[in-house]
C-alpha positions, 0 to 999 in steps of 0.5 A: 834278575828283574826279567826273571821276576816278571817270567811265570813259573812253569813246572814240569813233572816228568822228563819222559817224551812229554815232559821233557820236549815241552821244556825245550819248546817253552819260550824263554821270553814268556816262561821260566821252567823247573823240570822236576824228576825222580832221576837225573836223565831222560830214558828211550824206553822202547829200547829197555828190552835191549838192555835186559837181554844184553844188546845195548848199555843202559847210557847208550839209551839215557841222557842226563838233562843236565847236559841238554839244559845247559843250552837252555837258560830258562830251564833249571833241573830239580832232582826229587819225587813229586808227592802231593799238590795244592792246586788251590795254593798252586805248590807242588810237594817233592821230597826234596822240597815245595815249588811254588808254580803258575802252570803246572804240567804233569807228565809222569807216565805210567807204572806197572798194573798188577791187576789186583795181585799186589804180591806180584811186585815182589815176585816178577821182573819188569821193564818201565825203567832203566833200573828195572832193565838193569835188574832183569838183566843181571837176573837172566846172566845170573840164571845162566851162570847158576845152570851152568853149575847146577847138577840138578836136571830139573833145578836147571831146567827151572833156572832156564824157564823164562815166561813173559806175561803180556803179549804187547810190543815190550813182551813180544821183543823181550821174549824175541831176545830171549829166543835169539839167546837161546838159539844162537848164544846159549851153545856158543858161550854156554856150552855147558848147557843144552839149548833143550834145557831153556825155555822161553814162553810168552803169555797173552790173555786175548786171542793174538799177539799185538792187539793194537796192530793189524791181525797180519802183524799179529799172526807174523809176529807169533810166527817169527817168535816160534821160529825163534823156538819161543812157546806161544800161548793165547787166550789164557790169563795167569791167575797167580805166581808164588815164586815157582809155579805160573797158574793160569785160568785152565789149570796148568802151571808152568815151573818157572825161576824167571817172570817177566811182567809186561802185561799192563800199566796205570797212572799214578795221580799225584796226591791232591788231584780230585778223584773227579779228575781221574778217570780209566786206568787212574789217568787224569782227564783232560779237555782237548787242550790237555788242561785237567778238568776241574783244576785251573792252571793244571795241565797233563800230557803223555801216558797219564793224559786221558783226553777222548775224541771221536776216533779215540772214545777210551782215550789215546794210546799210551805211546811215544808219538802221542806224547810228542804231539801232545808237548808240541800243540801245549807249548804251541798254545802256552806260547801264544797264550791263547788256546784255540788249536785242540789236539788231534792225534795223528797216528804214524803207525806201530811197530815191533821187533822179534830179533834179526831181520824179524819185524812188524811195522804198520804205517799209515799206507804201508805194512811191512814184515821182515827185514824191510820192517826190521830195518825200518824199525832200526831207522826210526828207534835211532833218529829218536834217541837223543844225543849224537854220541848215543845214536852212533854207539847203539848204531855200532852196537847194532851193526857188530851184533848183526853180523856176528852175534856177540855181545860183550855186554853179557856183564853181571854187575851188582850193586855192594850192599854197604854204606847205605845211604839215607835218601831221607 
């Protein structure tokens, strides 16, 4: 017990790639760590779209914190939502109590950005968490089942119109998954529905899909989507969605039941962070060592951190590799109590998949398309999933679906309403 009191207390807020890996890398002889997260598990965001499209079960890409942390005696888990921080008294306030700290690391990630259209929060489906992916899966299956019993042709077409707003990797991947469902699944499992009645549309405001990738990758991704009978609209932005009609800047409208929003992200800094430390996109401004500007013993890593360097004057891309590399370097600097090594991002490439044998990969010295890119994408994601059991389950699901196009996960399961739990 006396040894523990001598250790400095580090509190890490957020159990994503950045926070979770940092907790595992911290020296147990120098720090005791409290990991704070509103969920009790680590999730793998790149595969949320596969939960939504019934390709994987949620447990295959989620890993309980306590199962991994039981091996780390210096780390404790605190389930709660961080609400505010007092940077002077060094106290973190959560909805389940206050926590004193010597060092505080913010790895809270980002949330959906609705671009001054707050009404969309209650009208669109998003893919920023496991719960949101399950909700979208249920909605897709509900629309298919309801369309099977719908006698009115116009209502059926509205139920079967899925509009994806945002042409980044997440948007392209969920649109591709829905396109595969239309082309290969509908006639086999939903004989009451004509594939012609199902419509999948992806909308991107810029002139091409996958803006963070090469022009070749953008062209190929569009080609792959069109092969799956997905309508691709570029160069137009969405202006509004009233729950029935999607309106665009050129006056066009699409009548659809389900709008999937993947168009943007924004940070949610804790209350107590000085406004002078908050930059573009509501990200927390840090120096080259991930120390929050203007605050002592406060750090930010991952998507929430805004760190600029020569090659990234607007900040680093908000992707997993940045979070992983930042957590590794911050742990190294903290463990040796010396901030001599600044952070420099090493870009290992970008990938996106658009269905079976359809993918694009921009690697540092190589560009891959089609089946080679798809197998590369699978390998990289499989290695990145936590837990051997999860890796095996995911691999077996992919193999089964690859050869059969059959998924046993199209289960419409909704939580019951009662009894209601008081979360306070």
